[in-house]
C-alpha positions in Angstrom: -52.0 8.3 -26.4 -48.3 7.6 -27.0 -47.2 11.0 -25.7 -49.4 10.6 -22.6 -47.7 7.2 -21.9 -44.2 8.6 -22.3 -45.0 11.5 -20.0 -46.3 9.1 -17.3 -43.2 6.9 -17.6 -40.9 10.0 -17.4 -42.8 11.3 -14.3 -42.5 7.8 -12.7 -38.7 7.8 -13.2 -38.4 11.3 -11.8 -40.5 10.3 -8.8 -38.4 7.2 -8.2 -35.2 9.2 -8.5 -36.4 11.8 -6.1 -37.5 9.2 -3.6 -34.2 7.5 -3.7 -32.3 10.8 -3.2 -34.6 11.7 -0.3 -34.1 8.3 1.3 -30.3 8.5 0.9 -30.3 12.0 2.5 -32.5 10.8 5.3 -30.1 7.9 6.0 -27.1 10.1 6.0 -28.7 12.6 8.3 -29.8 9.9 10.7 -26.3 8.3 10.8 -24.6 11.6 11.3 -26.7 12.4 14.3 -25.6 9.1 15.9 -22.0 9.9 15.1 -21.3 6.6 13.3 -20.0 7.9 10.0 -16.5 8.6 9.0 -17.1 12.3 8.4 -18.4 13.2 11.8 -18.1 16.7 13.3 -14.9 17.9 15.1 -14.8 17.2 18.8 -14.9 20.0 21.4 -12.4 20.0 24.3 -14.7 18.1 26.6 -15.4 15.4 24.0 -11.7 15.0 23.4 -11.1 14.6 27.2 -13.9 11.9 27.4 -12.5 10.0 24.4 -8.9 10.1 25.9 -10.2 8.9 29.2 -12.2 6.1 27.6 -9.2 5.0 25.5 -6.9 5.0 28.5 -9.3 2.7 30.4 -9.4 0.3 27.5 -7.2 -2.9 28.0 -6.0 -2.5 24.4 -4.2 0.7 25.2 -0.4 0.3 25.2 1.3 0.5 28.6 4.2 2.9 28.5 6.8 2.7 31.3 7.6 5.9 33.1 11.2 7.1 33.1 13.9 7.0 30.5 12.8 4.3 28.0 9.6 4.9 26.2 9.5 1.6 24.4 8.2 -1.4 26.2 10.5 -4.5 26.2 9.7 -7.1 23.6 8.9 -10.6 24.7 11.0 -13.3 22.8 8.8 -15.2 20.5 11.2 -18.0 19.5 10.7 -17.1 15.8 13.2 -15.1 13.8 12.0 -11.6 12.8 10.0 -11.4 9.6 12.0 -10.2 6.6 11.5 -6.5 5.8 9.7 -5.9 2.5 10.1 -2.8 0.4 10.1 -1.7 -3.1 13.2 -0.6 -5.0 12.6 1.4 -8.2 15.1 1.6 -11.1 15.0 2.9 -14.7 13.7 -0.3 -16.2 11.0 -1.0 -13.6 10.5 -1.9 -9.9 11.0 -4.9 -7.6 9.5 -5.9 -4.3 12.4 -7.0 -2.2 12.8 -8.8 1.2 15.9 -7.8 3.2 16.4 -10.8 5.5 17.9 -10.9 9.0 21.0 -12.8 7.7 21.8 -10.0 5.3 20.5 -11.8 2.2 18.1 -10.3 -0.4 15.1 -12.1 -2.0 13.2 -10.7 -5.0 9.5 -11.3 -4.2 8.2 -9.8 -7.4 9.2 -7.4 -10.2 7.5 -5.3 -12.8 8.9 -3.6 -15.9 8.5 0.1 -16.6 6.7 1.2 -19.7 8.8 0.4 -22.8 10.8 -2.3 -21.0 10.5 -6.0 -20.1 12.4 -8.1 -17.6 14.6 -10.8 -19.0 13.8 -14.4 -18.0 17.0 -15.2 -16.3 16.3 -13.5 -12.9 18.4 -14.5 -10.0 15.9 -13.9 -7.2 17.9 -15.3 -4.2 18.0 -15.5 -1.3 21.6 -14.5 -1.8 24.0 -11.7 -1.0 23.0 -10.2 -4.4 19.9 -10.6 -6.6 20.1 -10.0 -10.3 17.7 -9.0 -13.1 18.0 -7.4 -16.5 15.6 -4.7 -17.8 15.5 -4.8 -21.6 14.1 -2.0 -23.7 11.2 -2.9 -26.0 13.2 -1.6 -29.0 16.1 -4.0 -28.3 18.3 -2.4 -31.0 18.1 1.2 -29.9 19.0 1.2 -26.3 21.3 -1.0 -24.2 20.0 -3.6 -21.8 20.1 -2.6 -18.1 21.5 -5.4 -15.9 20.9 -4.7 -12.2 22.3 -6.0 -9.0 20.1 -5.6 -5.9 21.6 -5.7 -2.5 20.3 -4.9 1.0 22.2 -2.0 2.7 21.6 -0.5 6.1 19.3 2.1 4.6 17.3 -0.5 2.6 17.5 -2.3 -0.7 19.6 -0.6 -3.5 19.7 -1.4 -7.2 22.9 -0.7 -9.2 23.4 -1.0 -12.9 26.3 -3.4 -13.7 28.2 -4.1 -16.9 26.2 -6.0 -19.5 28.0 -9.4 -20.1 25.4 -10.7 -22.7 26.6 -10.8 -26.2 23.1 -10.7 -27.8 
C-alpha cells in the first residue's frame, strides 16, 4: 500500500510539472505571435519602413533642424545645470564624484577596495579639492594612500599625495 501511495504522489508531481511547462510554453508562443515580447523576430525591410514612418509621425520624435547645426537650441530653464556625476577609481577603492559647474568637486560616496578601508577624516567638499585616505587592512605592512580628487576638463582625477599623518 505504501509503494502504491508514493507512486501516485510521484505521478501527480510529474503531471503538475508537465502541465506547468506546457502552460508556460503556450503563453510564450501566444505572446510571440502578437510580437509583445522582448525577443521578437527580426524585422524585414517593409516592417522597418513602417516602424520608421510611425516613429516620425509621433509627437515625441525629436525635431532636427535642416542645415549646418544638427542639435536643436536649448531653452533656458532658469536653473543651473545639474552637476555631472562619475566614478573615479584608485588603488584603495572608488568614489562617486560630482564635478560642479563652478569647478568644485563633491564626494557623493566612496567605497574601499578589498583589503583597504577609508579613513574617517574625509574632506568631501564642495571645494577645489576633495581628500580621502585609503588605509590597508594590515596597517603595518603597507603605507596609507592619501588622495586628492579634483575635477579636470576630462573628468575627475585622483592623485596620491604625500602622507602627512604620523600614525
